[in-house]
C-alpha positions as CSV (number, residue, x, y, z in Angstrom):
1,M,111.6,184.5,24.6
2,A,109.4,181.1,25.0
3,I,106.3,183.4,25.7
4,F,106.8,185.8,22.3
5,R,107.0,182.1,20.3
6,R,103.7,180.9,22.0
7,L,102.0,184.5,21.1
8,T,103.0,183.9,17.7
9,A,102.0,180.7,17.4
10,L,98.7,181.4,19.0
11,L,97.9,184.4,16.6
12,A,99.1,182.2,13.7
13,G,96.6,179.5,14.9
14,L,93.9,182.1,15.2
15,S,94.2,183.6,11.8
16,G,94.5,180.2,10.2
17,L,91.1,179.6,11.4
18,A,89.4,182.1,9.5
19,G,86.9,180.7,7.3
20,C,87.1,177.4,8.8
21,N,84.4,175.2,10.2
22,D,83.8,176.4,14.0
23,A,84.1,172.6,15.3
24,N,87.5,172.2,13.2
25,K,90.3,173.4,15.8
26,I,93.9,173.8,15.8
27,T,94.7,172.8,19.2
28,F,98.4,173.1,19.3
29,V,101.2,174.7,17.6
30,N,104.9,175.1,18.0
31,Q,108.2,176.0,16.7
32,T,111.4,174.8,17.7
33,N,114.8,176.8,17.9
34,L,115.4,175.1,14.6
35,Y,112.4,176.9,12.6
36,S,113.6,179.1,9.9
37,P,111.2,179.9,7.2
38,Q,114.4,179.7,4.6
39,M,115.2,176.3,5.5
40,V,111.9,175.0,4.9
41,R,111.2,176.4,1.7
42,A,114.6,175.1,0.4
43,S,114.0,171.7,2.2
44,G,110.6,171.1,0.4
45,F,107.2,169.8,1.3
46,R,107.3,166.1,1.3
47,A,105.0,163.9,3.3
48,E,105.0,160.9,5.4
49,I,101.7,159.4,6.2
50,Y,100.8,157.3,9.5
51,G,98.0,156.5,11.4
52,A,94.2,155.9,10.1
53,P,93.4,158.8,7.5
54,R,90.8,156.7,5.8
55,A,90.0,153.0,5.2
56,G,91.1,152.1,1.5
57,A,92.7,155.4,0.9
58,T,95.8,155.9,-1.0
59,L,98.9,158.1,-0.3
60,A,98.2,160.2,-3.4
61,Q,94.4,160.8,-2.5
62,T,95.4,161.6,1.3
63,L,97.7,164.4,-0.2
64,E,95.2,165.6,-2.8
65,G,94.6,169.2,-2.3
66,L,97.4,169.8,0.5
67,H,100.1,172.3,0.1
68,A,102.6,174.5,1.7
69,P,101.5,178.0,3.2
70,G,101.2,180.8,0.6
71,W,104.4,182.2,1.2
72,A,106.3,179.0,0.2
73,S,104.3,179.3,-3.2
74,A,101.6,176.8,-1.9
75,T,103.7,174.1,-3.2
76,P,101.7,170.7,-3.4
77,L,102.6,168.1,-0.8
78,T,104.5,165.0,-2.3
79,P,105.2,161.4,-0.7
80,A,108.4,161.3,0.9
81,S,110.7,159.3,-1.3
82,E,113.0,158.4,1.6
83,P,111.0,158.1,4.8
84,G,113.1,159.5,7.8
85,R,115.2,161.5,5.7
86,H,115.9,165.2,4.8
87,G,113.1,167.8,5.4
88,R,109.5,166.4,5.5
89,L,106.0,166.5,7.1
90,V,105.0,163.8,9.0
91,L,101.3,163.4,9.5
92,I,99.5,161.2,11.9
93,F,96.0,160.6,11.5
94,N,93.7,159.7,14.5
95,P,96.8,159.3,16.6
96,A,97.1,157.8,19.7
97,G,98.2,160.4,22.4
98,S,97.5,163.9,23.5
99,A,100.2,165.9,22.0
100,P,102.6,166.0,19.0
101,S,106.2,165.4,20.1
102,A,109.8,165.5,18.6
103,A,109.4,161.3,18.7
104,M,107.2,162.0,15.5
105,C,110.4,162.5,13.8
106,T,112.2,159.6,14.8
107,N,109.5,156.8,15.8
108,P,106.2,157.9,14.0
109,D,104.8,154.5,14.2
110,D,104.5,154.9,18.1
111,F,101.7,157.0,17.4
112,E,99.3,154.3,16.1
113,G,96.2,155.6,14.5
114,K,92.9,154.9,16.3
115,A,89.7,153.6,14.1
116,Q,89.6,155.0,10.7
117,D,85.9,156.2,11.2
118,A,86.6,158.4,14.2
119,P,86.3,162.2,13.5
120,L,89.6,163.2,12.3
121,R,92.1,164.0,14.5
122,V,95.9,164.8,13.0
123,F,99.4,165.5,14.5
124,A,101.8,167.2,12.1
125,A,105.7,167.7,12.5
126,Y,107.9,169.4,10.2
127,C,111.4,167.5,10.5
128,M,115.0,167.8,9.3
129,A,116.1,164.1,9.3
130,D,115.4,163.1,12.9
131,R,115.1,166.8,14.4
132,L,111.8,168.4,15.0
133,V,111.4,171.7,13.7
134,A,107.6,172.5,14.1
135,R,104.6,170.8,15.2
136,G,100.8,171.3,15.3
137,A,97.8,169.4,16.1
138,L,94.2,169.6,14.4
139,S,90.9,168.3,15.6
140,A,88.2,168.3,13.2
141,P,85.1,166.6,14.4
142,G,83.0,167.9,11.6
143,I,85.4,166.1,9.0
144,P,84.8,162.4,9.4
145,K,87.7,161.2,7.3
146,A,90.6,162.5,4.7
147,N,89.1,163.9,1.7
148,S,85.9,165.0,3.0
149,P,84.5,168.4,2.4
150,G,86.6,170.9,4.4
151,Y,89.5,168.2,4.7
152,A,92.3,170.1,2.7
153,E,91.2,173.5,4.0
154,A,91.6,172.4,7.7
155,M,94.9,170.6,6.9
156,N,96.1,173.7,4.8
157,N,95.3,175.9,7.8
158,L,97.2,173.6,10.4
159,F,100.3,174.0,7.8
160,A,100.0,177.7,7.7
161,A,99.7,178.1,11.5
162,M,102.8,175.7,12.1
163,L,105.0,177.2,9.6
164,P,104.6,181.1,10.0
165,P,106.4,183.1,7.1
166,H,108.7,184.9,9.8
167,Q,110.9,183.7,12.2
168,P,109.1,183.7,15.6
169,P,110.6,185.7,18.2
170,G,113.5,184.2,20.1
171,N,114.0,181.6,17.2
172,K,117.4,182.8,16.1
């Protein structure tokens, strides 16, 4: 069953890259057994930002143009009013470490961001309270920082790959 999950994630990631700068890559995507499109839609699309998205950027500027996948009505991301609680996307910009993990839901500060002027790298996790539901990673050397041309498209492609419209095989 795990092979079906990986295949589904790979296909979602590849389809999410269509129309994206060739240098921008979704490098990792995975859903846990907790993943359910219905649960994600009902929980909403609040976001927490960590790391180093851009020097001087506000949370609103970092979230500008970012939205949920189309199957979830492309709901715009909004700031999480209660970090660490409820359903939310945890976004870590230019993180330390090689891959996103469940610790993003409990200790996102442990993934401290690197220099803000580095090429854009993002770890994303959809969490329900402290439980990991889905995760993904984006490497975008062609996008120098949040809000650069192509930023919103690359990020929204990552969310679409992480949060597919159907339950991946084996996630029941």
